[in-house]
C-alpha positions as CSV (number, residue, x, y, z in Angstrom):
1,M,2.7,-11.2,-25.0
2,D,2.8,-7.4,-25.4
3,T,2.8,-4.9,-22.6
4,Q,-0.9,-3.6,-23.0
5,A,-2.8,-6.9,-23.9
6,Y,-1.3,-7.9,-20.0
7,R,-2.4,-4.9,-18.6
8,A,-5.8,-5.0,-20.1
9,I,-6.4,-9.0,-18.7
10,M,-5.0,-7.8,-15.2
11,R,-7.6,-4.8,-15.1
12,N,-10.5,-7.8,-15.0
13,Q,-8.6,-8.6,-11.7
14,A,-10.3,-6.6,-8.6
15,G,-8.4,-5.9,-5.8
16,A,-8.1,-3.9,-2.5
17,V,-6.3,-0.1,-3.0
18,T,-3.9,0.1,0.0
19,I,-1.5,2.7,0.5
20,I,2.2,1.0,1.5
21,A,3.9,3.9,3.8
22,V,7.8,4.4,4.9
23,G,9.5,6.7,7.0
24,D,10.0,8.9,9.4
25,A,8.0,12.4,10.3
26,G,9.3,14.8,8.1
27,R,10.5,12.7,5.7
28,R,7.6,10.1,4.9
29,T,7.1,8.6,1.5
30,G,4.6,6.0,0.3
31,L,2.5,4.8,-3.3
32,T,-0.8,3.4,-3.8
33,A,-0.6,-0.3,-4.8
34,T,-3.1,-3.6,-5.4
35,A,0.0,-5.7,-5.3
36,V,0.0,-7.3,-2.0
37,C,-1.5,-10.1,-0.5
38,S,-1.0,-12.5,3.0
39,L,1.8,-15.0,2.4
40,T,1.3,-16.5,5.7
41,D,-0.6,-16.5,8.8
42,S,1.8,-18.4,11.3
43,P,3.7,-15.9,11.4
44,P,1.5,-13.2,10.3
45,T,3.5,-12.5,6.9
46,I,2.4,-10.5,4.0
47,L,4.2,-9.2,0.1
48,V,3.9,-6.5,-1.6
49,C,5.2,-5.7,-5.0
50,V,6.7,-2.4,-5.2
51,N,8.5,-0.7,-8.6
52,R,12.4,-0.2,-8.1
53,S,11.8,3.2,-9.5
54,A,9.2,4.1,-6.6
55,S,10.0,6.9,-4.1
56,A,9.2,4.3,-1.5
57,H,11.6,1.4,-2.6
58,K,14.8,2.5,-1.6
59,P,13.4,3.8,2.2
60,I,11.7,0.1,2.9
61,Q,15.6,-1.1,2.2
62,A,17.1,1.2,4.7
63,M,14.4,1.6,7.4
64,R,13.5,-1.9,7.1
65,A,10.1,-1.3,7.7
66,F,6.5,-0.3,5.8
67,S,3.2,-0.4,6.9
68,V,0.4,-1.7,4.4
69,N,-3.0,0.4,5.2
70,L,-6.1,-0.8,3.3
71,L,-8.4,2.2,2.5
72,A,-12.2,2.5,2.7
73,R,-14.3,2.9,-0.3
74,D,-14.3,7.1,1.3
75,Q,-10.6,7.2,0.6
76,H,-10.6,7.6,-2.9
77,E,-8.9,10.8,-2.8
78,L,-6.0,10.0,-0.7
79,A,-5.3,6.6,-3.2
80,M,-5.3,9.3,-6.1
81,S,-2.9,11.4,-3.9
82,F,-0.4,8.1,-3.0
83,S,-0.4,7.6,-6.7
84,G,1.3,10.3,-8.2
85,R,-2.1,12.0,-10.3
86,A,-2.9,14.2,-7.9
87,G,1.0,16.4,-8.1
88,L,2.2,15.3,-4.7
89,E,4.8,13.7,-3.4
90,G,6.7,12.6,-0.1
91,E,5.6,14.3,3.0
92,A,2.8,16.1,1.1
93,R,0.8,13.4,0.6
94,F,0.3,12.4,4.3
95,S,-1.0,16.3,4.8
96,A,-4.6,15.0,4.1
97,E,-5.2,12.4,6.7
98,E,-4.3,11.4,10.4
99,W,-1.4,9.4,11.2
100,M,0.6,7.7,14.0
101,T,3.3,4.9,14.2
102,L,2.8,1.0,15.9
103,A,5.6,-1.3,16.7
104,T,8.1,-0.7,13.7
105,G,7.7,2.9,13.7
106,A,6.2,3.2,10.0
107,P,3.3,5.8,9.4
108,V,-0.1,4.0,9.6
109,L,-3.2,5.6,8.6
110,K,-5.5,6.1,11.5
111,N,-8.9,5.9,9.4
112,A,-7.9,3.0,7.4
113,L,-10.0,0.0,7.1
114,A,-7.1,-2.4,8.3
115,T,-3.4,-1.5,8.6
116,L,-0.3,-4.2,8.7
117,D,2.6,-2.3,10.3
118,C,5.6,-4.5,9.1
119,E,9.2,-5.5,9.7
120,L,11.3,-6.0,6.4
121,M,12.0,-9.8,6.5
122,D,13.3,-11.1,3.1
123,E,13.2,-9.2,-0.8
124,H,13.5,-10.6,-4.0
125,G,13.8,-8.5,-7.0
126,F,12.4,-9.6,-10.2
127,D,12.9,-7.3,-13.4
128,T,11.3,-3.9,-12.7
129,H,10.0,-4.5,-9.1
130,S,11.2,-5.7,-5.9
131,V,8.6,-8.2,-3.9
132,F,9.2,-7.4,0.0
133,I,8.3,-10.0,2.7
134,G,6.9,-8.4,5.6
135,R,6.4,-10.0,9.3
136,V,3.9,-8.1,10.3
137,R,4.5,-7.0,14.1
138,D,1.3,-4.8,14.8
139,G,-2.0,-4.1,12.9
140,R,-5.7,-2.4,14.0
141,W,-9.0,-2.4,12.0
142,R,-12.3,-1.0,12.0
143,D,-15.6,-2.9,11.9
144,N,-18.7,-2.1,9.3
145,V,-16.2,-0.7,7.0
146,E,-16.5,-1.2,2.9
147,P,-13.5,-1.2,1.0
148,L,-11.8,0.5,-2.1
149,L,-11.6,-1.4,-4.8
150,Y,-9.5,-1.2,-7.9
151,F,-11.3,-2.6,-11.1
152,Q,-10.8,-1.9,-15.0
153,G,-8.3,0.8,-14.2
154,G,-10.6,2.7,-12.2
155,F,-11.8,2.8,-7.9
156,W,-14.8,1.2,-7.1
157,D,-16.8,0.4,-4.1
158,L,-19.0,-2.4,-3.6
159,V,-22.2,-0.6,-4.5
160,K,-20.6,1.1,-8.3
161,R,-22.4,-0.7,-11.0
């Protein structure tokens, strides 16, 4: 199967929009991602797929910690900023929202729908990407908040038709 056909098919899988973030204040970086899923709840573990060319790839390896921030439906602009489409890089991507840290020291979005603060436990390389497995050390969520979704090549909320 060629790349274009594969992408066209996969655009039909709706996914949660997340920001994967890493680094200390002044040296933070991150990316918008949908290739994130729960691995197990005992112990709480998540996996994230990150392109090796992404600015966050090497810092995740070096810091051995990262956060996964599930975005709420009103955080479309933040998703765009971290996707690279807004022309922002590194620390500049963090200026639009408030961030804090939890157990690992990775940056965590204060107003995310939910956040997972993760310690890097393992890494598996595959072609252009690495699959990072993180043990969840802490997390937060907000009740009664709708998610931002990615579907058919764009950002959606639950009421978009």
